[in-house]
Steps between C-alpha positions, in 0.01 A plus 500: 500500500680626181801300402796586288602239245717307741484688823300411807287818498447740774412313817210693660526317829880519534681593818866542571795680344455712195870495392626787279819492296594864445782545252612805684532326831689179401834625642693370202347163522338325196139574529408171342709311757326701767152423360587134494603503860180670597265247330718221636447632852129556448280788412137569397599718202814634329501845345754661278562872575726693261468877508818601319586229254441450121200314376737244341656438856155487655383243264811285518499500878118465509495188281751322715330602821164404363629158408649438842175617665284281287730193547441541863120560464529863609319782318717755316405867528634789282530842658380814325490392142196347349668450152780295658269310720308392181821413320616293799157328544513619865245373753431853621597864456592737789420874452622791710315826559678662205448218250208437269144519642315169543275569206791581270687195603189288462453616147835368410486181704132410551552176695820576691471524876619836635621614837545860609733678747319744741666723762213653691118417565380725231713317243386170638135592470546610137685176420227285662250655261663288231486121471868450605668167565659652803595835652829592661522747792801675659760577569424335836857564621782721391649370163808556292357348187375837369701818440197706620289277709142584604430573859498200729148377577580275802326190624183684619432639141583152363244337725241756390589452138471114543155547645387731215643262233258227614530205265755672271845354605719767648869497462713682755801699352788698630760408748383154574744266665507176695490698829166667411325244292284366785369858563409539127308168512316608819401823329315302238735497195480179294840544333815682577706651218873504564795634305797595724493229754526248217745685285748551792477147632804272507266205448190632310329170481513457875378855569223455245389179665490665834311805378257285306413300812479825710252654249281184528631319194466126469856405427 
């Protein structure tokens, strides 16, 4: 397992909550405070997602979230940007369908674990041709985290994707909540990625703990 200078590295056997701090979804709250609450409650990974912010802000928030995650023994993941992932010493990089190809990202970051979002079975098969650390699939349910979301795949397609992924960890994405977590686990996902349910929570640490347990986490 490739390790960052201080971080725990990407845990290939992890299960539970894949917590995402999205700077566009924090509802006026301090994203660093939110991230601290999430790792306090418990999660298998903490990702920074920042689609519409300056690189300086991404780095400032990223450094603080990274340190909170590492202090809790949780891997830190950077969304989209391989350059910022390297600067932050992230444990993994997450790429979307419109981001760099796997080979391009690997040229820049030879040892960095990489995950990829996929939204249908064809994209999933293409992603599985690469040595990914994990693959994400969805949206499983309707989601408000994207301005133009991809079509909902549903639990049936999630189960099919989980079967096709085999030994590659599959992260369910899109519209995941406490009420549907057990269905996601039953469909075969190893982790559940959540933004909105956490960002909107009055007590994010308690909600993170509940989701982490529901998704099969050990805390």
